N, C-alpha and C positions, 0 to 999 in steps of 0.2 A: 846197554842200548842196543836195540836190534840194527843190524847192519843196514837195513833198507831205510830205516829213519836217519841214520848218520849220513848216509849217501844223499837222501832228500834235503836235509838241512844244509849240507855243502853246497848243493845246487842252488838253493834258494838265497843262501849267503852270497853265492857267486853272482847270481842276478843282481841282487841289491848293491853290491860293490860295483858291477857293471854300469847300473844306472847311475850311481853316484859319481863314477868316473866321467860318465858321458855329460852329466850336469856340470861338473866341475870343469871338464873340458870346454863345454859350450860356454860357461861363465867366462873361463880364460880366453876363449876365442873372442867373445864379446869384447871383453876388457881390452884385449890386445889389438882388436880390429873395430874398435868403437866407431870410428868415422865410416868404415865401410858398411857396418851393420846399419848404422843410422841412415846412411844413404839408401841401403836396401829398404828399410822401413818406409822411408820417405817415398821412394819410387812405388812400393806396394800400395801405400795409401793414396798416393797421387794419382794412381790409375782411376779412382773413382772421383777425383776433384777437379773441377775446371774453375781454378781461381788460386787463392793464395793459401797453401798450408805451411805452417812455420812449427818446427819442433825445436825447443830451446836446448834441451838436453836429454840425454838417455842414460840409465842406470839399470845393470842387471840386479835382479833379486833372486838368490840361489834356490831357496826353497818354495818361493810363493807360488808359482805355478806347477809345482812338481806334478807329474814328470816332465811338464814343458819348462822351457825357459820363459821366465818373466822378465819384462822390460818395463822400467818406469820412464814415460816420456813425460818430461816436464815442460810447462809453459807451451802447451800445444794451442795453436791459433789457426782457425779456418775461416776464411773471407772470401765472399764471391768478388767477382769483378766490379761490381757496382758499389762496393763498400763506401767508397769516398763520397758518394751521393746520399745515400740513405744513413751510414753510420751505423749498422747493425751487424755486429760481428756473430757469425753462425755459432762457433764454438770457441769459448775460451777457458781452457783447463789448467789449473796448475798441476794437477797429477793425472796423467792418462797412463794408466797400467794396462800392458798388453801382454798376453801369454801366447808364446810362439812355439809351434811343433818342432821339437828339437831336431827330429830325423830330417825335417824338411830344411831346417837351418844348415845342416851339414852338406845338404844337397846344393846349397846355394840359394834356395828359395825361402820366402816368409808365409807360414801358414798361421793366422791369427785365430786362436780357439777362445780367448777370453778378453774382454775389455772391462776395465774398472775405472771409471770416471769419478774423481773427488775434486771438491773445491773448484767448481767449474760453473760456467753459465752458458746455456744453451738458448739461441735466440732465433726463432723462425719467423722471418719477417716478410709480409707481402704488402706492396704499396698500393696507392688508390688506383693504379693502371693495371694491377693485377701481376707486376713483375715480383718474383720471390727470390730471397737469397738462396733458397734451396737449389737454385740453377747451379750452384757450385759442383753438385753431384750429377749434373746431366752429361752424359758422354754421347759419342758417336756410335750408335748401335752397330753401324757397318763395320767397324773394326772388330767387333766381337764375331761377327759372321765370317769376316775374312781371316781371322786369326784365331781358331778354336782353342789353341794354347793358352792364349791370353785369358780366354773366358774361364779356362780351368784354373787359373791361378787366382781367382777372385777370393777375397777373404771371406770364409766360413766362421761365423760366429757361434760358439757353443755354449759359452757362459758371459753374463753381463751383470754389472752391478754399477749404481751410481750412489753416490752420498755427498751431502752439502752442495746440491747442485741447484741452481736457478733455472727452470724450464720455463720458456715464454714463446707462445704463438700469437703474433699480432699481425692480423690480417686487416688492413686498413680499407680495403675494398669492399670486404663482405662485412666490416665492422664488427670483427670478432676479436676477442682478447682472452687468451688463457695464459694464466701465469701461476706456476706452482713452485714452492719450496720443497726441494726433494730431500728429505732425510735419509730416506734408504729406498732403493729399488735393486733388487737382485734376483736373479733367475737363470734358468737353463733354456737352451734352444735344441730343437731337433729338427731334422730336414728329411721328411719323407718326400716321396716322388713329387708330390703335388704342391709343395711349398715348406712351409716351415710351422712349427709349434713352439710355444713358449709357456713356461710356468714360472711365475715370479711373484716376489712379495713387494707390496708398496706401502710406503710411509711417507706422505706427502702433506705439505699445507697449502690448500687451495686458495691463493690470495685473490684470483679472479678466474672465473669460468662464465665469460660474457659472450653468449651466443649472438647478442646484438649489443654491441658496446654503447649504443645511444640509450639503452634501457637499463643498463646496469647488469651485476654479476650474479650468477646462482652461486650458491654454497660459498659466499665470500667468508675468507678468513676462517675456513673449516679445516679440521685435521681428518685427512683420509688415510684408513688403513685396512689392508686385506690382501688376500692371496688370489691372484688372477691366473686363469687358464686362458691362453689366447693362440690363435692359429691364422695362417694365411694360405688361401688357396690360389694358386697361379692362374688355374683355368677361369674362375670366376673373378678374381681380382678383389676378394673380399677378405677382410680381417674380422675374426669372431672373437669377442672377448667376454669372459664369464667370471663373475666374482660372487661368492656367497660365503659370508656376508662381506659387504664393505662398509666399514664403520666411518660414518660421517659424523664428527664429533662424538656424541654419546649414542647416536642412533644407528642401529644397523640395517642395511639395505641390501636386497638382492638384485644385482645387476647383470643383464646380458646386452651385448652391444654388437653391432655389425658396421664395419666401416668399409664402404665401397671405394676402391682406388682407381677403378678403370674410368677411362675418360667418358665413356658413354654408358647411360644417358649423361651423367655427370657425377663426379666424386661426391659421396656423401655419407651419412651415417644415420643409424637407428639405435637409439638407446632405450631399453625397457628397464624400469625401476620398480621394485616392490618393496614397501615398507609396512610391517605389521605392527599395530597398535602404537602408532605415533601421534602425539599431541598436535592439536592444529596450530598453535603458535610456533612449536618446534619446526613443523613442516613449512609454514610461512617464511621462516627465517633463512630457509634454504634456497629460497627463489629470489629472483631479481627484484630490486627495490619498487619498480612500479608495479609488480604483482603483489610484492609484501605490503605495501601501503594500502592497497585495497583490501586484501584478506584480513589485515589487522583491524579492520573496522568491524570484524566479526569475531566470534569464537565459539568453539565446540568444547565443552567441559571433559569429555571423556576420550581416551585414546581411539584412534580409527585406524582401518586397514585401507592403504593407499597404493595405487599403481599408476606409473607414469611412463608414458610412451614420447620419445623425443626423436623426430625426424628432421634432417636438414641436409644442406649440402655446404661442402667446404668452401666452395666459390661465393656462395651467398646470393647467387642469382635469384632465388626465390624469396628472399627477405625472411626466411624462417628465424629458428626452426619451428616445425609444427609440433604442437603440444596436445597430448591427450591424457587427461588425468582423470581417475576413477577413485572413489572413496566409498567406505562403508561406515556408517555411523549408526550406533545402536544406543538408546536410552540415554541421550546426553541432553543437557542444557544448551541451547543455541542463543547467543547474543547477536543481535543486530542493531544497527543505529536506532535507538528510541524504543526497543522493545526485546522482551525475552520469550523464548517459547521452550517449555518443559517436555521432558520425556519424548524427545525426538529420535526418530530412526528413519534413515532413507539411505538409498545408493546415489551418489552425486557423481557427475561428469562435468568435466571442463574441457573446452577445445577452442583453440584460437584459429579454426579452420571450420567454421560452421558451414559456409556455403563453400563448396569446392571451386577452386581456382580464383578466389577472391582475396588471397593474401591470409597473412597471419598476425594482422594487428588487431588492437582491441576492437576496432569497429567491426571485425569479423569474429569476434569471440563470443561464446555462449557458455552458460551454467546451466545444467540440468539437474533436478532434484527429482528422483523416481521413488514412488511409494513413499512419500514423506507423510509421516503420522507424528501427532505430537499434541500438545495443549497450549493455548494461548489464553492468559486471563482465565484459567479454569475452564476454557472451551475447547473441548477436544476437536481435532480435525484431521482430515487427510487430503493430500494433493497427489493424485496419481503421478502425474508429470508436471512439475513447475520449471519454468525456463526463464533465464535472464538473457536476452540477446542484445548484442552490440554494447560493449562496456563503455563506448565514448557517450552513446545517448541511450542508455539501458532502457530496455522494454521487458517488463515482466509479465508472463503469461502462466495460465494453469487452471486445472479443474479443482474447485475447492468443495470439499464435502464435510459435513459436520452434522452430528445428531446428539442432543444433549438436553438436560431438564432446563425448561425456560428460565428457571430461576438463577441460572448460571450466567445469564446475560448482565445480570446485576454487577458482576465483578468488572464487566466491560464498560457498561454505561456509566456506572457509578453515581447512579440516581440523578444524573444531568438531564436525561430525557424522560426516563421511564423506570419503573421498578416491576419486576415480573415475580410471580408466584405460581406454582403448579403448573402442570402441563409440560410440553416439550416443543423443542425447536428443531427444525431439520432445514438443512442448507445443502443446496447442490447447484453451484454456479460455476461459470468459466469466467475468469477475470483477465483483463488486460490493463496494465499501467505503467506509466513512466516511474523510472527510479531516479529520484532527484536527492543528492547527498545520501546516497545509499539507502534511501528510505522509499517504500512504496507510496506513490503520489497519484491521487485521483484515479482510482480504478474505475475502469469501465467493465460491467459485468453482465453476463446473460446467464439464464437459468431461473431457479425458484427458490423462494424462501417461504417455509411454512411454520407458523406458530398453532398449536393445538391446545385447546382446553386449558388456557392459561388465564391467570388474573393479571391486570395491568394496571398499575396506578401512574397516570400521565401527570407527573410532577408539575410542569409548568403551568398547567390548566387545572390542577387540583381535581382531576377527574379519575374515578374509581371504576374499572371495568372488570367483570367477572365472567368466568367461562368462556372466553373469546377464542375465536379461530381466524386466522388470517393467512392468506396466500398471496405472495408477491411473486409475479411472473415477469421477468426481463426479456421480451420478444423484440427483436431488432433494436430500434432506438426508443421503443417505448416501454413503460412500466404499466403492466396490467394487474389489477387486484381483483381477486375474486374469492368466492367460498369464505367471505368474511362474516363473522357473526359476533356482535359486540352486545355485551349486557353490562348496564350498570343499575344496580338495584333492581327496580321493577321494569326497567326498559330493555327491549330487546330489539336490536337492529341488524339487518342483513344488508350487506353492501356489495357492490361491484364498481369498480373504476379503472380508469386509464390516464396516465399521463403521457402525452405525445412529446417526442423528442426529449425525453427524460434524461438519457444519458449525455447529452450536449449541454443541457441546462443545470444540471445538478450542481456542478463546480463553478461554471462560469457565470451563470446568471439565474440563480435560484428564484430571484423575485418574477422571473417570468414563466416559472413553473405553473402550470393550470392542471389541477387533478379534477377530472370529470367523474362525478359520483352518480350511481343510481341506488338510491337508499329506499329500503322497505322496512316497515315495523308494523307488529300487530298493536303494540302499544307504546308509547313515548311519553315519558315523564319530564318535562322541560326542566324542572327545578334540578335534576340530576346532572344537567349540563350548564349550570350557571357559571361555572368556572371559565367559560369562553367570554363572559361578560366582563371579567377582571382582566387587568394587564397581565401579560405572561410573567411567570415567576422565574427568578434565575436561582439555580442551585447554588449551594455554598461551595466556595472553592476549595477543592481537594488536591491532595497530592495524587498525580495521575501515574499510572504504571505504563511505560512505553509511550509510543505516539498514537495510543488510541484516542486521545483527545482530539486528534486532528479529524477522525471519522466522527466522533461524537459531536464535536463542535459543528461540523458541516452538516451533519443530520439535524441537529438543532436549528440551525441556520435556516435550513431548507423548510422545516416544518413551521417556522415562524414567518418566514418571508413568502413562501409559496401561497399560491391561491388555489381556491376550490369552488368548482362549479357543481352545485348538489341539485339534484332532481329527487324529491322525496315523495313518497307515497306512504302515508301512516293511517291505520284503520282507527286508532283512538289516541288523542293528544290530550294529556294532562298537564295543567300548570295551576298549582294551588286549588283554587276553587274552580278554575276553568276546565271543561271538558269539551273537546271537539271530536267529531267523527269523520271519517273519509277527507282526511286531509291530504292536500298536495301543495308542494311548494318548490319553486326554483330559487336557489340562494347563491349568491357569489361572494366569496370572501375577497377583501382587499388588504392592502397593508395596514390600514386603520380601521377597519370594520366590516360590515356585511351589507350587501346589496339585496334587497328583498324583492322577488318577482314573481307574480301569479302565485300568491298563496291563496288557498281557498279551503274552507272547512264548513262543516255543518255544525251548527251550535244553537241551543236553546230553540230548536224548532225551525230555525232559519238557517241562512247562508252568510258567510263572511268571506270578503275578499280584500286582498291588501297588497300594495306595492310600495316600496320606499328603501330605506337604508338605515343602517345603526352604525354610528362612528364611536369607537373607543376613545375615552378620555383617560386622564391620570386619576381624576377623582369621581367621575361619573361618565356614563354613556349616553350620548344624544342619538335621538331618532327623529326621522322625518317620514311620515307614512301617509299614503292615500289609501282610505278604507271606505269599502262599500258594504254595508250591512242590510241585509234583506230579510224582513219579516221575523225578526228574533224577539223571543219572550223577554219583555224589559226587565221583569224582575230577575230572571235567572241571568240576563246579559250584565246588569250591573253587579249582580253578586259575584259573578265570575272575575270581572275585573276590579273589585274591591272598590266601586263606587266611583272609578276613575280618579281618586284623590279627593272627592268632595265629602264634606262632613254633614252639612245640612240637607242634602239631596241624596238618598240613598235607595237601595233596591226596595227597602221597606215602604217607601213613598210611591212605588210604581206598580203598575198593572197594565197589561195590553201588549200590544206588538209594536215593534220599532224597525223602522228602515231609515238607514243614514248614509249620508257621504260625508267624509272628514278629509281635511287636509291639515294634518296637525304635526308639530314638532314637540319635543320634550326631552325628558331625562330620565333615565332608569339607573339604579343602584347596581352594584356588584351582586347584591343579593337578589335582583330581579324585582325590586319594588319600584313603582314611580316616584320620582322625586317631587315632593309636594310642590303645587303651585308652579311647575315648569312648563305645563302645556301652553302651547300657543298656535292658533290656527283657525280655521272656519269649520263650522259644523252645520249641516243640514239636516233637519229632523222631519221624520214624518211618522205620527203615531196614529194607530187605528185600534178602536175598540179599548181606548186606555182609561185608566183610572188614576188620579193623583189621591194618595192616602196620607193624611196627617202630615202635609207639607207645612212646616212651621210658619213660613212668612204668610201664606194665604190664611191659615188659621188665625194668626194675629190680626190680619186685616178683617176676617169675618167677625171677630170679637167687637170691633169698632164700627163696622159698617153694617153687617148682617147677623146679628147676634141670634136671630131665630132661624138661621139655616145651617145645615150640617156641612160644614167645609171639610170635614175629615175624610170624606169619601166623595170625590168629586168624578164622576165619570166624563170622559172625554172621547166621544165617537171618532173624531177626526182632528188631527192637529198637525199643521206644517209650519216649521219655524226655521228661522236662521240665526246662529250665534257665532260670535267671534270670541275666541278665548285667548287672553293675554295673561298668563301666569295667575295671579290672584283674581283678576278681573275677567268676568264673562259679560260681554256686550250682548244684549237682547235686542235684536232688530224688531221692529213692529210686528207684534205677535198677536193674533186673534185667537183667543181660547173661548171656544163655546162648549159648556158642560152642563151637567144636570142640575148644578146648584146655581150657577151665575155665568154670565158672559163678560169677558173682560178683554181689554186690549192692553198689552203690556209693552213696555219699551224702557230701555235704561241699562244700567250696569248692576250686576250682582257680584258683590265682593265676597270672596271666599273667607277672608279674614277681617277685612274692613272695606270701607269705600262704597257700600251699597247705595244705589240711588236709583229708584225704579218708579216709573209713572204708570198708574194704573187707571184706566176709564172703565167704571164698572156701573152698568144700568142696574136700576133698583129692582126692576121687574124681575119675577122668577121665571126663569126659562125651563122650569121642570117639564112643561108639556110640549116645548118646541120640538121635541122628536116626533110628534105626531104629525108636524107640517112637512109635506112633501115637496110644496112649491119653493123653489129655492129663492125667487124674487121676493115672496111673501115672508120667507124666514129671514131675509136679509133686513127687510123694513121693520120688522118686529124686534130685531136683535138689540137695537139701541132705543127702543120706543120708552117713552117715559123719562123719569127723572134718571140723570146719569151723574154718577159720583166721580170726581177727578181726584183721585188720591195720589199722595207721594209718601213712598216708604224710603226712608234713607236713615243712614247712620249718623250719629251725632254723639260725640263724646263717649264712643264706645258702646253706645247703645241704640238700638233700633227705635226709630220714631216715625209714627204713622200720622199723618195729618193731610189737610187739603193741599192739593197741587195749586199753588198760586200762579205758576207759569204756565198753565194751560191756556190755550187760545181757542 
């Protein structure tokens, strides 16, 4: 072996032996001077204690702190002077191991380099007045200034470890409660000029981390484990802590924190947390119960990226902490109370300090969803920024946009209101809504909804519309409808309308909604709209998806109970055999029917005007109308109206022009037909250049009284009459008929089915040449000149009998 190596080994062995001898000597010194050393340790520790410090026993451990001397202090107790009042012991350690600098010990001083606490409880308590038991460490700084040597003797801690320790911070003034069961905390300390640095490993169970104990604990009963890097800067008075990652339960988090210990402006903290790809329910379980309860009403199917910033003060003067949470969600299913949205992506923000300087409670909290995209009941949508403000009385706002095939509305409406086919829908609205039981309730919207080139089947009224376009514009409190084109079969309608105060009435008073329409049409076939005559149909009960039924049912209610004021201009109106031109009408729908105002049409060469109403019933529809008919062609007129339900008196019996005034009530079926024999009212007729063709009652009379005259074609230059209609019975007020064949005075009752009893006074003279007489007085004298037959036509035994009128006076 080389000489230099032998020499080196001898020197190294000597050093080792020297150290061992020193440690043995130190151990022996402590063992034989136990009382003295214990007193020195007490005195050293007592320099930082203003209260009670009790060390039950002390034992040296030979190699534990090599090359330092290790002391095990047993049953260490630290209490402040107010302990008897609040009963919170600051430190109660069964084992308190201290490593002491060996050389300093031989100099008669204590330099503690390592503290190891095991089987202990640390309780930092602050009462409701702000007094803390940490006052036990407060000393008069003047002594340090006056005696620098005392300052140099302060303990410098290089290593520390805690195991099986309960650590509690209970601040009753600020309502904060932190409680941890420490399995292991171990680390090293360094002391640069500006303060200190520490690296340590942490393994604890968080039993409580309540920033506000009135609301519950964050990460309650969660295991925390990670490697920390911490540092303290004396100039700034701040402690910086970083851990990447900190495992909370099974989830890793990146955490950076700053704790400000200076008195000004106030001691506080900032904690930044990052969690990549964490599930919603996992994240909500880490929060306080009041927040977890709310968040668990919702769910996001896929993991998301979350950041959280927590700011608060240790004194709790601001009522914090302040929370700011962000989340990135991509392609997830979102479940909310009563609904599900698919394929959702957005950036989310939560803050409990929405308005600065208004506190950190639920009433000043807000949730924002930025760039939200997804589908709801197959309807794609985007919300550029959606917000829920004030979680005590939540208000939801946002800009909602959607463009999709109109047929996709069927998934939402589920045939309860309408069924769509072809075309597209475009929605661009801003909404504001209350949130009740975590559901959007009664949204108020502004913006526009457009439907283009779509087919609509309006189920409640059995109405089929093709190639339609509709624009709904929400302006102020009003709903404006324009660019509307509806087509059903051969009818084409263009419409513009407005509902004033719509947003206030839609939910609260739908029966007060009044839609004012301006309606134009080149041609309108009324039989295509007969669905409005029948009672509104209800859709079959179906299982609904989400809470869409709220909106659908409300829309259905508004369509049913709302009223419409319609001002119509139609070039041509068709109804079965009826054709009118240049039609105009003012109609008002009510809860149980339609009020008809100012209907005017051109028909059969003349004019018709009408006012009245139509009331819907369960089995039939009742109407009451006042009508003015001006110079219409009788044949065309009776043909168009299916002879008004008459059987013996039809358009084939008529010729000439009719003017009339009516005040009639009656019934009409759901198919648009007059209910037989339902007419009641008054009818004033005025005929000009008329003719009565093959009218059976008169032909029958002619066979009896005038066998040689042609009663099949009776020309009537002028006739004015008054009739009273009562179901099957038509009362003919005294009526003078002057015709080319005979003159007759008629009065009585004509029964449509039975009960006819008509008196006819018929002069026998032939009036064929009376038309040549121009003098009215002479004509009146000749009218009843000669023999006059008084005839009675009445029904008896179901047959018409013609005979003399024995009751004539």
